[in-house]
Wavefront OBJ file of the C-alpha trace (Angstrom):
o trace
v -0.029 0.055 -0.355
v 1.556 3.732 -1.118
v 2.218 6.019 2.133
v 0.035 8.671 1.932
v 2.765 10.747 1.070
v 4.290 8.866 -1.810
v 4.693 11.521 -4.761
v 2.468 11.257 -7.799
v 3.751 9.650 -11.079
v 1.383 11.837 -12.490
v 3.430 14.929 -11.186
v 6.776 12.996 -12.425
v 7.780 16.341 -14.557
v 8.142 18.292 -11.597
v 10.758 15.979 -10.266
v 13.354 17.914 -12.883
v 11.737 20.927 -13.546
v 13.557 24.510 -13.250
v 12.007 25.137 -9.824
v 13.883 21.733 -8.560
v 16.839 22.417 -10.173
v 16.789 25.964 -8.275
v 15.839 24.198 -4.730
v 17.628 21.514 -5.170
v 20.639 21.930 -7.937
v 22.233 18.633 -9.033
v 25.114 20.122 -9.436
v 25.715 20.758 -5.642
v 24.197 17.882 -4.349
v 27.062 15.617 -6.376
v 29.610 17.839 -4.960
v 28.833 16.675 -1.233
v 28.343 13.159 -2.082
v 32.006 13.165 -4.150
v 30.768 9.749 -6.116
v 33.745 7.914 -7.025
v 34.242 5.810 -10.565
v 33.004 2.157 -9.991
v 31.319 3.076 -6.599
v 27.843 0.932 -6.457
v 25.053 3.524 -5.425
v 21.080 2.742 -4.405
v 19.104 5.687 -5.047
v 15.862 5.071 -3.186
v 12.601 6.461 -4.239
v 14.572 7.463 -7.480
v 11.593 8.666 -9.560
v 12.777 9.628 -13.051
v 16.710 9.859 -12.197
v 17.144 13.589 -11.540
v 20.286 11.982 -8.810
v 20.830 8.690 -10.260
v 21.589 9.920 -13.944
v 23.959 12.273 -13.090
v 25.918 9.831 -10.425
v 26.010 7.140 -13.542
v 27.505 10.218 -15.421
v 29.904 10.722 -12.850
v 31.196 7.068 -13.351
v 28.959 5.587 -10.372
v 27.399 2.053 -11.092
v 23.406 3.080 -9.772
v 20.800 0.829 -8.927
v 17.397 3.180 -9.238
v 14.743 1.862 -6.904
v 11.416 3.456 -7.383
v 7.942 1.772 -5.898
v 5.972 3.148 -9.486
v 6.661 1.713 -12.854
v 5.665 5.145 -14.165
v 8.953 6.311 -12.706
v 11.089 3.754 -13.436
v 9.717 3.948 -17.037
v 10.764 7.857 -17.044
v 13.659 7.300 -15.672
v 14.210 4.901 -18.518
v 13.012 7.189 -20.933
v 15.623 10.298 -19.758
v 18.576 7.699 -19.450
v 18.481 7.136 -23.136
v 19.924 3.303 -22.650
v 22.514 4.130 -19.880
v 24.430 1.040 -19.192
v 25.655 2.549 -15.503
v 21.730 2.597 -14.351
v 19.855 -0.419 -13.308
v 16.367 0.054 -12.628
v 14.316 -2.145 -9.887
v 10.838 -1.803 -8.701
v 10.638 -2.147 -4.504
v 8.357 -0.725 -2.078
v 10.386 0.613 1.131
v 11.442 -0.726 3.226
v 12.381 -3.542 1.416
v 15.601 -3.016 -0.583
v 15.540 -6.428 -2.784
v 19.556 -6.190 -3.121
v 22.291 -8.700 -1.824
v 23.902 -8.029 1.657
v 26.675 -5.728 1.431
v 26.742 -5.292 -2.178
v 26.630 -1.125 -1.864
v 29.296 1.459 -1.025
v 26.326 4.340 -0.834
v 22.825 4.612 -0.504
v 21.116 7.692 -1.547
v 17.779 9.186 -0.479
v 16.571 12.635 -1.576
v 13.359 13.728 -0.468
v 12.160 10.141 0.529
v 12.533 9.349 4.375
v 9.448 10.849 5.201
v 7.296 8.872 2.615
v 8.765 5.430 4.848
v 6.160 4.473 7.377
v 8.924 1.608 9.066
v 11.621 3.446 9.099
v 13.238 0.863 11.718
v 13.007 -1.322 8.924
v 14.341 0.886 6.398
v 17.720 1.464 8.788
v 18.245 -2.013 9.028
v 17.542 -2.787 5.171
v 20.066 -0.225 4.607
v 22.455 -1.157 7.230
v 22.461 -4.979 5.498
v 22.853 -3.771 1.843
v 25.827 -1.362 2.601
v 29.275 -3.008 2.993
v 31.273 -2.551 5.995
v 32.624 1.252 4.882
v 29.419 2.281 3.238
v 27.840 5.725 3.409
v 24.836 7.365 2.999
v 23.084 10.554 1.703
v 19.997 11.520 3.475
v 18.286 14.980 1.862
v 14.885 15.646 2.996
v 12.333 18.362 3.960
v 12.861 20.450 7.068
v 10.769 20.028 10.006
v 8.635 23.396 9.247
v 6.849 25.492 7.346
v 8.252 25.682 3.984
v 5.392 26.683 1.479
v 5.331 23.485 -0.337
v 6.485 19.977 0.171
v 4.577 17.162 2.528
v 2.434 17.748 5.755
v 4.598 18.939 8.427
v 3.806 16.178 10.611
v 5.198 13.277 8.347
v 8.322 15.091 8.047
v 11.778 14.368 10.024
v 13.156 17.041 12.002
v 17.309 17.338 10.940
v 18.361 16.799 14.989
v 16.310 13.476 14.698
v 17.333 12.134 11.066
v 20.392 10.678 12.086
v 19.390 8.546 15.119
v 17.048 6.215 13.067
v 20.240 5.163 11.763
v 22.381 3.069 14.289
v 25.400 2.488 13.639
v 26.153 5.472 11.539
v 27.836 8.818 12.380
v 27.389 12.389 10.836
v 30.311 13.269 9.244
v 28.701 16.409 7.384
v 25.457 18.244 7.242
v 23.828 21.206 5.313
v 20.569 23.234 5.560
v 19.449 24.388 2.464
v 16.384 26.277 3.302
v 13.378 23.903 2.518
v 15.833 21.054 2.786
v 18.679 19.280 5.057
v 21.315 17.618 3.704
v 23.051 14.877 5.817
v 26.447 12.234 4.958
v 27.038 9.945 6.899
v 28.993 7.016 7.549
v 28.935 3.322 9.173
v 31.148 3.811 12.617
l 1 2 3 4 5 6 7 8 9 10 11 12 13 14 15 16 17 18 19 20 21 22 23 24 25 26 27 28 29 30 31 32 33 34 35 36 37 38 39 40 41 42 43 44 45 46 47 48 49 50 51 52 53 54 55 56 57 58 59 60 61 62 63 64 65 66 67 68 69 70 71 72 73 74 75 76 77 78 79 80 81 82 83 84 85 86 87 88 89 90 91 92 93 94 95 96 97 98 99 100 101 102 103 104 105 106 107 108 109 110 111 112 113 114 115 116 117 118 119 120 121 122 123 124 125 126 127 128 129 130 131 132 133 134 135 136 137 138 139 140 141 142 143 144 145 146 147 148 149 150 151 152 153 154 155 156 157 158 159 160 161 162 163 164 165 166 167 168 169 170 171 172 173 174 175 176 177 178 179 180 181 182 183 184 185
């Protein structure tokens, strides 16, 4: 069953429009993530590939997971056959990947949509290698004029505590969003 705050596939064009680029410039996200060539990265809730495709263009091997087939089809169209992006239909918190198969997990504007956050944290810990990293970007838990209802947002000061065994390396306040870079202890 879809979470009430799940971004509607009918609005997928908004995931890559000029407004999104202004609010969350992909170049800024990439500069903070610092993807390495050949790095195995899962983009959870990838949508139409706003971050998946640039990560792949930077040399990462990307697994784009989304629960909506329309999103994955949009990503396939935008990717124009990118060989570095593998599409996987999955409903979080389940991550249908092998144990310790990833170097990094990224989640952009997705954490608030997942009801079972503890289950998600366990799955992320399972699929990441011992040196794994996580990028977490989500809506600030304050009025921002857009975005999900306030009661569904995860406050920045609580977000790292969801992911036991991870430490915060860097954090950024981007106005409407926060951006956290975490690594396994």
